N, C-alpha and C positions, 0 to 999 in steps of 0.2 A: 258699689260705693253708696254709703249713706250720706245725707247732707251734712251731718256733723263731722264727717271725716274729709270733707271736700277740699281742705287745705293742708292735710297732713301728708308728709313725705317721709319715707324711710331712706335715710342715708346708709349706703351699703357698708360703711364702717361699723354700724351697730350690729349687723349680722355678719361679722368678719369671715366666718367659715363658709358662708354661702358664695357660690359663683354668681356672676351677674345674672344668669338665667334663673338660678334659684331665688335670688333676691327679688327679681321682677315677678316671678310666679308667686312667691310668698306675699309680696305686697298686694298683688291682685287678689289672692285668696282672702287677705285680711280686709279687703274693701278700700285699700288706699289708692288714690289717684296719681301718685307721683313717687319717684325715686330720685335720690341724690347719688350720683355715681362717683366712684373713685377711679382714677386713671389706671391703677393696676388691674382692676376688674375689667375695664374696657379693653386694655391691651391683651389680657388673657383671652377674651372672647373674640377679639378683632374689632376694629373700629366700626366698619360697616355692619357687621353682625350685631354688635352691641346696639347700634342705633335701630336696626330692624327689630331686634328683640323687644325693646321698649315700645316701639311704635306698634308692633303687632299685638302687644298686650293691652293697647289702648291707654297706656300711661304717658305721663309727661316727665321730663327730666328737670328737676328743680334747680340743680347745680351740678357742676363738675369740679371735683377736688383732685388735685390742686396744682396750681402753678406757684410762682414766686421764687424764693431763695435767690434774691437779687443783690446780695451784699458783698459778693466776692470782690476783692481788691485787685486781683491780677487780671490781665487782659484775657487770658484763656478762660478763666472761670467766668468772667463777665459775658464773654461771647457764648459759652455753653449755656448759661442761664437764659440769655436772650433767645437762643435757638430753641431751647426746651419750651419756653413760654409761648413762642410763636406756634410750635407744634400743638401745645395745649389749647391755644385759641382755636385752631382748626378743628381739633377734636371736639371742643365744646359746640362749635357751630354744627358739626356733623351729627352729634347726638341730639341736637335740638334744644340746647339751653343757651340763654344769653348771659349766664352767670358762671364765670370762671373764678373760683375762690383762690386767693393768693395768700400764702403764708410767706412773709417778706424775707425771712432769713435772719440769722443771728450774727454774732461777731465772727469774722474770719479768724482762723487759728492764730493765736498769739496777739490778737488785737484787743485793745480796751477802748477803742474809739467809737462810742455809740453814735455821736453826732456825724462822724464820717460815714458810718454804715447807713444811717438814715438818709444822708445826702445822696448816696449811691442808689438807694431805692428810688428816690425822686427822679434822678437822672434816667434810670432804666424804665420807669413808668412813662416818661416822656418819649422814649424810643418805642415803647410797645403800644401806647394808647391809640395812635392812628391805625396801626395794623388791626388791633382789636375792633375798633369802630368800623373799619371796612368789612369785617366779618360779622357784624351785628352782635358782638360779644362785649360784655362789660368786664373789666378787671375789678374784681371784688376784693377789696382789702379786708383782711381779718386781723384785728388786734387780738393778741394773745395775752393771757394772764402774765403779769410781770415775772413770775418764776421761770418763764421761758425766754426772757429777754436776751440772754447771752447766747443761747444755742439755736433758737428757732425763730424768734420774731422781735426785732428791735422796735416794733410798734406795739405798744401795750394798752393804749386807750383809744376809744372811739374818736376822741378829739384829734389825736395824732393822725389817725387814719383819714379823717375828714380834711385835715390840713394838707396831707399829701394828695388827696383827690382834688382839692380846690382848683388847681390850675387847669383842670381838664373838664370837658363836657360831662354832664351827669350820665350820658348814655355810653361813656367810654370808661370811666372810673367811678366805682361806687364802693359801698361797704356792706359787710355782713355783721349783724348783731348776734353774737353767740353768748348765751347766758353764762356758760361756764367761765368764759374769759373776762366778762365785763361786769358781772353782778356786783363786784366789790367797789366799783368806781363811784365816789361821791358826786361826781359831775355827770353821771350817766343820763339822768333825765334830761338835762340841758343838751347833752350831745345827741341823744336820740331825736329831740325836737329839732335841733339844727339839721341833722341828717334828713329829716322829713322835709324841712323847708327847702333844702337843696336838692331834693328828689334823688337822694343817693342810697336809700335802703334797697338793696337788691335781694337780701335774704335774711331770714330770721331762723336761727338754729337754737334748739332747746335741749338741755340735759342738765343734770344736777352736779353739784360740787361736793364730792364725798370726803369724809374724814374717817380715819386718818388718811393723809395723803399717801398714795401707794409708793412702794419702793421705786417703781418707774412712774414718775409723776405724770406721764402721758396717760396713764391708766386710772386716773383719779376721777374721771367722769362717771356719773351714775344715772340711773333711771330717775326721771322726775319724781320728786317726793322722797327720795332716799338720802338726800343731802341737805345742805343749808340754804339753798336758794329759795327766795320768795318770788314766784313767777308772776304774782299779781301785778305789782307796780311796773315791772318791765314790760309785760304783755300789754298792759293798758297804755303805756307810753308809746309802744309800737303802733297800737291801734289808733291812737290819737293823731299820728302822722298821716293817716289815710292809707297805710300799707295794707294791701289786700292779697299779697302773694302767699306762697307756701310757707308752712312751718315745718322745718326739717329736724328730725331727731337724729343726732349724731353722737354716739356714745363709744368711748374707748374704755373697756372694762373687762378684765379677764374672766370674771364670773359670768357676765352676760355673754361673752364670746363662747364660753363653754356650754351655754344653755342652747338647746335646739331653737332655731329661729322661729318655728311655729309656736313655741312657748313664749318667746320674747315679745312677739307682736301683739298678742292680746293684752299683756301688761302695758306695753307702750301706748296702745290706743286708749286703754282705761285711764292711765295717768294723764294723757293728753286731754281727755274729756273732763277729767276732774280738775286739773290744775292750770291748764292753758286755755282751752276752748271758751270757758265762761267769760274770759276777758278780751276776747277777740272782736267783740261787737257783732253787729249784724253781718 
């Protein structure tokens, strides 16, 4: 690892075709110190094996993706979500990260009640936060771009995420700033500053917003520099809060997924050095 990559983390979604071991080995070859894990890759490897694989490679786990989907209106759906999130909390603790990323969920089938769905998220965070804190894990709320509000996340802004986090200790409920999802927000700078004051920034994820939007909107993320996001003001705002954690690259993109991982990582590190690193401060 070189000093300029000391905070760069590969999220396993970026190299989707790699197994967990392949992602860990690839990150190590590229000189990265950290990986962000997705639960499907952890499950394929086995929880204890996954934890050992990362540990033996000398890497750290920047985050575990994902928990959440807390908006079910029926009792069975609500209980299933709580059970799954408790399992995810245990998984996060086992692989050695204190950051469990939560995508809170969209509207239940047939519903148009955004306010009700958000209220259920608040109620379920209250049930989960003490369990997370007992395990040394933070529930990290991820606001998603508004185009996903109906099907994936009824929380669209960092301000909304911070309001949901506010009733809880900062070591129990926090937020992630993902450039793809929040770059458009005219109140972003103020919200990032607030998150810093409240000590709630648990993760910083970077990728670009590509145009035209893909037929599957989930796949519109791009490599930094390939889309419309200006990483300078966002990264400077993050730095100004005193955040010193990892910077995770998480990309969902069909072309990148079809490219061999050992070709993706050199581009990823080069773009990080060019577009993000200069604004991270000392």
